ChimeraX commands (.cxc) that place a marker at each C-alpha (Angstrom):
marker #1 position 0.02,-0.02,-0.04 radius 0.5
marker #1 position 2.84,2.34,0.85 radius 0.5
marker #1 position 4.55,1.59,-2.51 radius 0.5
marker #1 position 1.34,2.37,-4.37 radius 0.5
marker #1 position 0.98,5.64,-2.44 radius 0.5
marker #1 position 4.50,6.61,-3.46 radius 0.5
marker #1 position 3.73,5.82,-7.08 radius 0.5
marker #1 position 0.67,8.04,-7.06 radius 0.5
marker #1 position 2.73,10.74,-5.38 radius 0.5
marker #1 position 5.06,10.95,-8.36 radius 0.5
marker #1 position 2.14,11.16,-10.75 radius 0.5
marker #1 position 1.14,14.58,-9.51 radius 0.5
marker #1 position 2.81,17.91,-9.01 radius 0.5
marker #1 position 3.93,18.46,-5.39 radius 0.5
marker #1 position 3.25,22.06,-4.23 radius 0.5
marker #1 position 6.09,21.85,-1.68 radius 0.5
marker #1 position 8.60,20.80,-4.39 radius 0.5
marker #1 position 7.37,23.54,-6.67 radius 0.5
marker #1 position 7.81,26.10,-3.89 radius 0.5
marker #1 position 11.33,24.77,-3.27 radius 0.5
marker #1 position 12.26,24.88,-6.95 radius 0.5
marker #1 position 10.95,28.43,-7.41 radius 0.5
marker #1 position 12.75,29.62,-4.30 radius 0.5
marker #1 position 16.02,28.09,-5.44 radius 0.5
marker #1 position 15.65,29.62,-8.90 radius 0.5
marker #1 position 14.92,33.09,-7.46 radius 0.5
marker #1 position 18.03,32.66,-5.23 radius 0.5
marker #1 position 20.26,31.75,-8.17 radius 0.5
marker #1 position 19.00,34.68,-10.17 radius 0.5
marker #1 position 19.63,37.12,-7.34 radius 0.5
marker #1 position 23.07,35.63,-6.72 radius 0.5
marker #1 position 24.10,35.92,-10.42 radius 0.5
marker #1 position 22.33,39.16,-11.30 radius 0.5
marker #1 position 21.70,40.89,-7.90 radius 0.5
marker #1 position 20.90,44.40,-9.30 radius 0.5
marker #1 position 18.83,43.23,-12.27 radius 0.5
marker #1 position 15.18,43.61,-12.92 radius 0.5
marker #1 position 15.06,39.86,-13.56 radius 0.5
marker #1 position 15.88,39.33,-9.88 radius 0.5
marker #1 position 12.76,41.33,-9.00 radius 0.5
marker #1 position 10.71,39.19,-11.40 radius 0.5
marker #1 position 12.05,36.19,-9.59 radius 0.5
marker #1 position 10.80,37.56,-6.32 radius 0.5
marker #1 position 7.39,38.13,-7.93 radius 0.5
marker #1 position 7.43,34.51,-9.13 radius 0.5
marker #1 position 7.93,33.38,-5.55 radius 0.5
marker #1 position 4.87,35.40,-4.47 radius 0.5
marker #1 position 2.85,34.11,-7.43 radius 0.5
marker #1 position 3.77,30.55,-6.49 radius 0.5
marker #1 position 2.44,31.03,-2.97 radius 0.5
marker #1 position -0.78,32.48,-4.38 radius 0.5
marker #1 position -1.15,29.66,-6.89 radius 0.5
marker #1 position -0.68,26.97,-4.24 radius 0.5
marker #1 position -3.16,28.72,-1.95 radius 0.5
marker #1 position -5.68,28.86,-4.82 radius 0.5
marker #1 position -5.24,25.15,-5.66 radius 0.5
marker #1 position -5.90,24.21,-2.01 radius 0.5
marker #1 position -8.87,26.55,-1.91 radius 0.5
marker #1 position -10.60,25.09,-4.98 radius 0.5
marker #1 position -9.86,21.53,-3.87 radius 0.5
marker #1 position -12.11,22.02,-0.83 radius 0.5
marker #1 position -15.88,21.70,-1.35 radius 0.5
marker #1 position -17.89,24.86,-0.87 radius 0.5
marker #1 position -20.25,23.57,1.88 radius 0.5
marker #1 position -22.39,26.71,1.90 radius 0.5
marker #1 position -23.12,26.62,-1.80 radius 0.5
marker #1 position -23.83,22.89,-1.72 radius 0.5
marker #1 position -26.26,23.18,1.16 radius 0.5
marker #1 position -28.05,26.08,-0.49 radius 0.5
marker #1 position -28.25,24.13,-3.77 radius 0.5
marker #1 position -29.81,21.17,-2.01 radius 0.5
marker #1 position -32.34,23.41,-0.22 radius 0.5
marker #1 position -33.28,25.13,-3.48 radius 0.5
marker #1 position -33.62,21.78,-5.25 radius 0.5
marker #1 position -35.80,20.42,-2.42 radius 0.5
marker #1 position -37.98,23.50,-2.47 radius 0.5
marker #1 position -38.53,23.37,-6.17 radius 0.5
marker #1 position -39.21,19.65,-6.20 radius 0.5
marker #1 position -41.76,20.25,-3.42 radius 0.5
marker #1 position -43.48,22.83,-5.53 radius 0.5
marker #1 position -43.67,20.45,-8.46 radius 0.5
marker #1 position -45.10,17.68,-6.25 radius 0.5
marker #1 position -47.69,20.15,-4.90 radius 0.5
marker #1 position -48.58,21.30,-8.46 radius 0.5
marker #1 position -48.95,17.65,-9.57 radius 0.5
marker #1 position -51.27,16.94,-6.67 radius 0.5
marker #1 position -53.31,20.05,-7.50 radius 0.5
marker #1 position -53.54,19.05,-11.14 radius 0.5
marker #1 position -54.60,15.55,-10.23 radius 0.5
marker #1 position -57.41,16.96,-8.09 radius 0.5
marker #1 position -58.56,19.13,-11.06 radius 0.5
marker #1 position -58.54,16.12,-13.35 radius 0.5
marker #1 position -60.73,14.22,-10.96 radius 0.5
marker #1 position -63.27,17.02,-11.06 radius 0.5
marker #1 position -65.33,17.97,-14.07 radius 0.5
marker #1 position -63.41,20.94,-15.45 radius 0.5
marker #1 position -63.48,22.42,-18.98 radius 0.5
marker #1 position -60.95,20.74,-21.30 radius 0.5
marker #1 position -59.35,24.11,-22.14 radius 0.5
marker #1 position -58.64,24.86,-18.54 radius 0.5
marker #1 position -57.19,21.39,-18.10 radius 0.5
marker #1 position -54.77,21.90,-20.99 radius 0.5
marker #1 position -53.77,25.29,-19.60 radius 0.5
marker #1 position -53.02,23.68,-16.22 radius 0.5
marker #1 position -50.94,20.98,-17.84 radius 0.5
marker #1 position -49.01,23.57,-19.92 radius 0.5
marker #1 position -48.36,25.63,-16.77 radius 0.5
marker #1 position -47.07,22.59,-14.93 radius 0.5
marker #1 position -44.69,21.65,-17.80 radius 0.5
marker #1 position -43.33,25.16,-17.84 radius 0.5
marker #1 position -42.84,25.00,-14.05 radius 0.5
marker #1 position -40.94,21.73,-14.40 radius 0.5
marker #1 position -38.67,23.20,-17.06 radius 0.5
marker #1 position -38.02,26.27,-15.00 radius 0.5
marker #1 position -37.35,24.15,-11.88 radius 0.5
marker #1 position -34.91,21.96,-13.83 radius 0.5
marker #1 position -32.98,24.99,-15.05 radius 0.5
marker #1 position -32.94,26.54,-11.59 radius 0.5
marker #1 position -31.65,23.29,-10.06 radius 0.5
marker #1 position -28.93,23.02,-12.74 radius 0.5
marker #1 position -27.95,26.61,-12.09 radius 0.5
marker #1 position -27.76,26.07,-8.33 radius 0.5
marker #1 position -25.64,22.89,-8.58 radius 0.5
marker #1 position -23.32,24.47,-11.19 radius 0.5
marker #1 position -22.73,27.56,-9.08 radius 0.5
marker #1 position -19.79,26.06,-7.21 radius 0.5
marker #1 position -18.09,24.97,-10.44 radius 0.5
marker #1 position -18.53,28.40,-12.07 radius 0.5
marker #1 position -17.19,30.12,-8.89 radius 0.5
marker #1 position -14.07,27.94,-8.87 radius 0.5
marker #1 position -13.68,28.41,-12.64 radius 0.5
marker #1 position -13.71,32.16,-12.11 radius 0.5
marker #1 position -10.92,31.88,-9.50 radius 0.5
marker #1 position -8.82,29.62,-11.70 radius 0.5
marker #1 position -9.20,31.79,-14.81 radius 0.5
marker #1 position -8.21,34.86,-12.79 radius 0.5
marker #1 position -5.04,33.17,-11.65 radius 0.5
marker #1 position -4.16,31.93,-15.13 radius 0.5
marker #1 position -4.63,35.50,-16.39 radius 0.5
marker #1 position -2.00,36.63,-13.80 radius 0.5
marker #1 position 0.34,33.84,-14.88 radius 0.5
marker #1 position -0.02,34.95,-18.52 radius 0.5
marker #1 position 0.79,38.55,-17.56 radius 0.5
marker #1 position 3.90,37.45,-15.70 radius 0.5
marker #1 position 4.94,35.35,-18.72 radius 0.5
marker #1 position 4.80,38.45,-20.88 radius 0.5
marker #1 position 6.85,40.38,-18.33 radius 0.5
marker #1 position 9.56,37.69,-18.43 radius 0.5
marker #1 position 9.48,37.90,-22.23 radius 0.5
marker #1 position 10.03,41.63,-22.07 radius 0.5
marker #1 position 13.23,41.12,-20.03 radius 0.5
marker #1 position 14.73,38.81,-22.66 radius 0.5
marker #1 position 13.37,40.67,-25.66 radius 0.5
marker #1 position 16.24,43.17,-25.95 radius 0.5
marker #1 position 18.92,40.63,-25.26 radius 0.5
marker #1 position 20.40,40.14,-28.72 radius 0.5
marker #1 position 23.28,37.69,-28.76 radius 0.5
marker #1 position 24.41,39.04,-32.16 radius 0.5
marker #1 position 25.51,42.30,-30.51 radius 0.5
marker #1 position 29.15,42.68,-29.52 radius 0.5
marker #1 position 27.97,43.52,-26.02 radius 0.5
marker #1 position 24.59,43.09,-24.41 radius 0.5
marker #1 position 23.24,45.57,-21.82 radius 0.5
marker #1 position 21.45,44.13,-18.82 radius 0.5
marker #1 position 18.97,46.42,-17.11 radius 0.5
marker #1 position 20.12,47.48,-13.66 radius 0.5
marker #1 position 18.25,48.31,-10.54 radius 0.5
marker #1 position 16.42,51.58,-11.01 radius 0.5
marker #1 position 17.98,52.92,-7.85 radius 0.5
marker #1 position 21.54,52.15,-9.07 radius 0.5
marker #1 position 20.92,53.49,-12.59 radius 0.5
marker #1 position 24.15,51.92,-13.77 radius 0.5
marker #1 position 23.78,49.39,-16.59 radius 0.5
marker #1 position 26.27,46.50,-16.87 radius 0.5
marker #1 position 27.34,44.43,-19.85 radius 0.5
marker #1 position 26.73,40.74,-20.32 radius 0.5
marker #1 position 29.27,38.35,-21.69 radius 0.5
marker #1 position 28.00,35.52,-23.98 radius 0.5
marker #1 position 28.29,33.14,-21.04 radius 0.5
marker #1 position 26.30,35.46,-18.72 radius 0.5
marker #1 position 23.77,36.04,-21.49 radius 0.5
marker #1 position 23.24,32.29,-21.72 radius 0.5
marker #1 position 22.62,32.09,-18.00 radius 0.5
marker #1 position 20.25,35.09,-18.13 radius 0.5
marker #1 position 18.20,33.61,-20.97 radius 0.5
marker #1 position 18.19,30.18,-19.30 radius 0.5
marker #1 position 16.74,31.73,-16.16 radius 0.5
marker #1 position 13.97,33.27,-18.28 radius 0.5
marker #1 position 13.20,29.90,-19.80 radius 0.5
marker #1 position 13.11,28.24,-16.37 radius 0.5
marker #1 position 10.68,30.80,-15.07 radius 0.5
marker #1 position 8.39,30.31,-18.01 radius 0.5
marker #1 position 8.40,26.54,-17.44 radius 0.5
marker #1 position 7.51,27.02,-13.78 radius 0.5
marker #1 position 4.62,29.35,-14.72 radius 0.5
marker #1 position 3.20,26.53,-16.85 radius 0.5
marker #1 position 3.49,24.14,-13.87 radius 0.5
marker #1 position 1.64,26.52,-11.61 radius 0.5
marker #1 position -1.19,26.52,-14.09 radius 0.5
marker #1 position -1.18,22.74,-14.31 radius 0.5
marker #1 position -1.32,22.57,-10.53 radius 0.5
marker #1 position -4.78,24.06,-10.64 radius 0.5
marker #1 position -6.07,21.34,-12.95 radius 0.5
marker #1 position -4.99,18.71,-10.45 radius 0.5
marker #1 position -7.45,20.16,-7.91 radius 0.5
marker #1 position -10.20,21.14,-10.30 radius 0.5
marker #1 position -11.15,19.29,-13.47 radius 0.5
marker #1 position -13.01,21.72,-15.70 radius 0.5
marker #1 position -13.02,21.94,-19.54 radius 0.5
marker #1 position -12.98,25.72,-19.67 radius 0.5
marker #1 position -10.10,25.91,-17.16 radius 0.5
marker #1 position -8.29,23.18,-19.09 radius 0.5
marker #1 position -8.54,25.18,-22.32 radius 0.5
marker #1 position -7.13,28.23,-20.54 radius 0.5
marker #1 position -4.32,26.14,-19.12 radius 0.5
marker #1 position -3.55,24.79,-22.56 radius 0.5
marker #1 position -3.32,28.38,-23.90 radius 0.5
marker #1 position -0.94,29.26,-21.09 radius 0.5
marker #1 position 1.24,26.24,-21.85 radius 0.5
marker #1 position 1.28,27.13,-25.58 radius 0.5
marker #1 position 2.28,30.72,-24.67 radius 0.5
marker #1 position 5.16,29.68,-22.38 radius 0.5
marker #1 position 6.36,27.05,-24.81 radius 0.5
marker #1 position 6.42,29.51,-27.65 radius 0.5
marker #1 position 8.23,32.16,-25.63 radius 0.5
marker #1 position 10.71,29.59,-24.38 radius 0.5
marker #1 position 11.37,28.45,-27.94 radius 0.5
marker #1 position 12.42,31.98,-28.90 radius 0.5
marker #1 position 14.68,32.12,-25.90 radius 0.5
marker #1 position 16.44,28.88,-26.75 radius 0.5
marker #1 position 17.11,30.11,-30.28 radius 0.5
marker #1 position 19.04,32.99,-28.64 radius 0.5
marker #1 position 20.78,30.59,-26.27 radius 0.5
marker #1 position 22.07,28.50,-29.24 radius 0.5
marker #1 position 23.43,31.66,-30.94 radius 0.5
marker #1 position 25.05,32.77,-27.70 radius 0.5
marker #1 position 26.68,29.37,-27.25 radius 0.5
marker #1 position 28.30,29.65,-30.65 radius 0.5
marker #1 position 29.79,33.03,-29.65 radius 0.5
marker #1 position 31.54,31.69,-26.58 radius 0.5
marker link #1:1,2 radius 0.2
marker link #1:2,3 radius 0.2
marker link #1:3,4 radius 0.2
marker link #1:4,5 radius 0.2
marker link #1:5,6 radius 0.2
marker link #1:6,7 radius 0.2
marker link #1:7,8 radius 0.2
marker link #1:8,9 radius 0.2
marker link #1:9,10 radius 0.2
marker link #1:10,11 radius 0.2
marker link #1:11,12 radius 0.2
marker link #1:12,13 radius 0.2
marker link #1:13,14 radius 0.2
marker link #1:14,15 radius 0.2
marker link #1:15,16 radius 0.2
marker link #1:16,17 radius 0.2
marker link #1:17,18 radius 0.2
marker link #1:18,19 radius 0.2
marker link #1:19,20 radius 0.2
marker link #1:20,21 radius 0.2
marker link #1:21,22 radius 0.2
marker link #1:22,23 radius 0.2
marker link #1:23,24 radius 0.2
marker link #1:24,25 radius 0.2
marker link #1:25,26 radius 0.2
marker link #1:26,27 radius 0.2
marker link #1:27,28 radius 0.2
marker link #1:28,29 radius 0.2
marker link #1:29,30 radius 0.2
marker link #1:30,31 radius 0.2
marker link #1:31,32 radius 0.2
marker link #1:32,33 radius 0.2
marker link #1:33,34 radius 0.2
marker link #1:34,35 radius 0.2
marker link #1:35,36 radius 0.2
marker link #1:36,37 radius 0.2
marker link #1:37,38 radius 0.2
marker link #1:38,39 radius 0.2
marker link #1:39,40 radius 0.2
marker link #1:40,41 radius 0.2
marker link #1:41,42 radius 0.2
marker link #1:42,43 radius 0.2
marker link #1:43,44 radius 0.2
marker link #1:44,45 radius 0.2
marker link #1:45,46 radius 0.2
marker link #1:46,47 radius 0.2
marker link #1:47,48 radius 0.2
marker link #1:48,49 radius 0.2
marker link #1:49,50 radius 0.2
marker link #1:50,51 radius 0.2
marker link #1:51,52 radius 0.2
marker link #1:52,53 radius 0.2
marker link #1:53,54 radius 0.2
marker link #1:54,55 radius 0.2
marker link #1:55,56 radius 0.2
marker link #1:56,57 radius 0.2
marker link #1:57,58 radius 0.2
marker link #1:58,59 radius 0.2
marker link #1:59,60 radius 0.2
marker link #1:60,61 radius 0.2
marker link #1:61,62 radius 0.2
marker link #1:62,63 radius 0.2
marker link #1:63,64 radius 0.2
marker link #1:64,65 radius 0.2
marker link #1:65,66 radius 0.2
marker link #1:66,67 radius 0.2
marker link #1:67,68 radius 0.2
marker link #1:68,69 radius 0.2
marker link #1:69,70 radius 0.2
marker link #1:70,71 radius 0.2
marker link #1:71,72 radius 0.2
marker link #1:72,73 radius 0.2
marker link #1:73,74 radius 0.2
marker link #1:74,75 radius 0.2
marker link #1:75,76 radius 0.2
marker link #1:76,77 radius 0.2
marker link #1:77,78 radius 0.2
marker link #1:78,79 radius 0.2
marker link #1:79,80 radius 0.2
marker link #1:80,81 radius 0.2
marker link #1:81,82 radius 0.2
marker link #1:82,83 radius 0.2
marker link #1:83,84 radius 0.2
marker link #1:84,85 radius 0.2
marker link #1:85,86 radius 0.2
marker link #1:86,87 radius 0.2
marker link #1:87,88 radius 0.2
marker link #1:88,89 radius 0.2
marker link #1:89,90 radius 0.2
marker link #1:90,91 radius 0.2
marker link #1:91,92 radius 0.2
marker link #1:92,93 radius 0.2
marker link #1:93,94 radius 0.2
marker link #1:94,95 radius 0.2
marker link #1:95,96 radius 0.2
marker link #1:96,97 radius 0.2
marker link #1:97,98 radius 0.2
marker link #1:98,99 radius 0.2
marker link #1:99,100 radius 0.2
marker link #1:100,101 radius 0.2
marker link #1:101,102 radius 0.2
marker link #1:102,103 radius 0.2
marker link #1:103,104 radius 0.2
marker link #1:104,105 radius 0.2
marker link #1:105,106 radius 0.2
marker link #1:106,107 radius 0.2
marker link #1:107,108 radius 0.2
marker link #1:108,109 radius 0.2
marker link #1:109,110 radius 0.2
marker link #1:110,111 radius 0.2
marker link #1:111,112 radius 0.2
marker link #1:112,113 radius 0.2
marker link #1:113,114 radius 0.2
marker link #1:114,115 radius 0.2
marker link #1:115,116 radius 0.2
marker link #1:116,117 radius 0.2
marker link #1:117,118 radius 0.2
marker link #1:118,119 radius 0.2
marker link #1:119,120 radius 0.2
marker link #1:120,121 radius 0.2
marker link #1:121,122 radius 0.2
marker link #1:122,123 radius 0.2
marker link #1:123,124 radius 0.2
marker link #1:124,125 radius 0.2
marker link #1:125,126 radius 0.2
marker link #1:126,127 radius 0.2
marker link #1:127,128 radius 0.2
marker link #1:128,129 radius 0.2
marker link #1:129,130 radius 0.2
marker link #1:130,131 radius 0.2
marker link #1:131,132 radius 0.2
marker link #1:132,133 radius 0.2
marker link #1:133,134 radius 0.2
marker link #1:134,135 radius 0.2
marker link #1:135,136 radius 0.2
marker link #1:136,137 radius 0.2
marker link #1:137,138 radius 0.2
marker link #1:138,139 radius 0.2
marker link #1:139,140 radius 0.2
marker link #1:140,141 radius 0.2
marker link #1:141,142 radius 0.2
marker link #1:142,143 radius 0.2
marker link #1:143,144 radius 0.2
marker link #1:144,145 radius 0.2
marker link #1:145,146 radius 0.2
marker link #1:146,147 radius 0.2
marker link #1:147,148 radius 0.2
marker link #1:148,149 radius 0.2
marker link #1:149,150 radius 0.2
marker link #1:150,151 radius 0.2
marker link #1:151,152 radius 0.2
marker link #1:152,153 radius 0.2
marker link #1:153,154 radius 0.2
marker link #1:154,155 radius 0.2
marker link #1:155,156 radius 0.2
marker link #1:156,157 radius 0.2
marker link #1:157,158 radius 0.2
marker link #1:158,159 radius 0.2
marker link #1:159,160 radius 0.2
marker link #1:160,161 radius 0.2
marker link #1:161,162 radius 0.2
marker link #1:162,163 radius 0.2
marker link #1:163,164 radius 0.2
marker link #1:164,165 radius 0.2
marker link #1:165,166 radius 0.2
marker link #1:166,167 radius 0.2
marker link #1:167,168 radius 0.2
marker link #1:168,169 radius 0.2
marker link #1:169,170 radius 0.2
marker link #1:170,171 radius 0.2
marker link #1:171,172 radius 0.2
marker link #1:172,173 radius 0.2
marker link #1:173,174 radius 0.2
marker link #1:174,175 radius 0.2
marker link #1:175,176 radius 0.2
marker link #1:176,177 radius 0.2
marker link #1:177,178 radius 0.2
marker link #1:178,179 radius 0.2
marker link #1:179,180 radius 0.2
marker link #1:180,181 radius 0.2
marker link #1:181,182 radius 0.2
marker link #1:182,183 radius 0.2
marker link #1:183,184 radius 0.2
marker link #1:184,185 radius 0.2
marker link #1:185,186 radius 0.2
marker link #1:186,187 radius 0.2
marker link #1:187,188 radius 0.2
marker link #1:188,189 radius 0.2
marker link #1:189,190 radius 0.2
marker link #1:190,191 radius 0.2
marker link #1:191,192 radius 0.2
marker link #1:192,193 radius 0.2
marker link #1:193,194 radius 0.2
marker link #1:194,195 radius 0.2
marker link #1:195,196 radius 0.2
marker link #1:196,197 radius 0.2
marker link #1:197,198 radius 0.2
marker link #1:198,199 radius 0.2
marker link #1:199,200 radius 0.2
marker link #1:200,201 radius 0.2
marker link #1:201,202 radius 0.2
marker link #1:202,203 radius 0.2
marker link #1:203,204 radius 0.2
marker link #1:204,205 radius 0.2
marker link #1:205,206 radius 0.2
marker link #1:206,207 radius 0.2
marker link #1:207,208 radius 0.2
marker link #1:208,209 radius 0.2
marker link #1:209,210 radius 0.2
marker link #1:210,211 radius 0.2
marker link #1:211,212 radius 0.2
marker link #1:212,213 radius 0.2
marker link #1:213,214 radius 0.2
marker link #1:214,215 radius 0.2
marker link #1:215,216 radius 0.2
marker link #1:216,217 radius 0.2
marker link #1:217,218 radius 0.2
marker link #1:218,219 radius 0.2
marker link #1:219,220 radius 0.2
marker link #1:220,221 radius 0.2
marker link #1:221,222 radius 0.2
marker link #1:222,223 radius 0.2
marker link #1:223,224 radius 0.2
marker link #1:224,225 radius 0.2
marker link #1:225,226 radius 0.2
marker link #1:226,227 radius 0.2
marker link #1:227,228 radius 0.2
marker link #1:228,229 radius 0.2
marker link #1:229,230 radius 0.2
marker link #1:230,231 radius 0.2
marker link #1:231,232 radius 0.2
marker link #1:232,233 radius 0.2
marker link #1:233,234 radius 0.2
marker link #1:234,235 radius 0.2
marker link #1:235,236 radius 0.2
marker link #1:236,237 radius 0.2
marker link #1:237,238 radius 0.2
marker link #1:238,239 radius 0.2
marker link #1:239,240 radius 0.2
view
């Protein structure tokens, strides 16, 4: 049983391991480029990781309040339908005009349809609420991916010297060697990969087609941006 539990453990993303990996990456960036804007982005990635893990734990838990309210709404509507059916049965047992009977049946059918839609809405409320939370987080991950892309965008390995942005307070730019440029771009690629993992972490806790589509778009974005970065890395490696 313990062996099977360990096997299942390695089939899923571990939030603690992700937190550790992101923290180590942010530390390496700050150690190599302490006065760079990329180091600040690494710090933001650490904060985003904490938020993403908190979100995944939040959506994993059932919303007891919404579920109880949904059950109460469903029970109330079903009770109304049962009462309407009993009332219609009483009318059918009496001698009533045929037109009025058809109108009563039509009214009951409309009530059943309305009740079914209301019950579906009530029971889907939790899913839609969690979907809204996940889509909001994925939107933030996409924004951070574009910020990372902006930091590597001006790093052209074909230039004789590449300028790395410095801390705004220092206001003193420094030059990157081809070896440092490779490390800089590699850090950007690693951060993009981790952003994709933070998005996938949400899908472990919440299986939803709409959220899955948004996660796929995020993965396509990070993969495309990382592909551009690796083209620069290969050029920089030839210049060493």
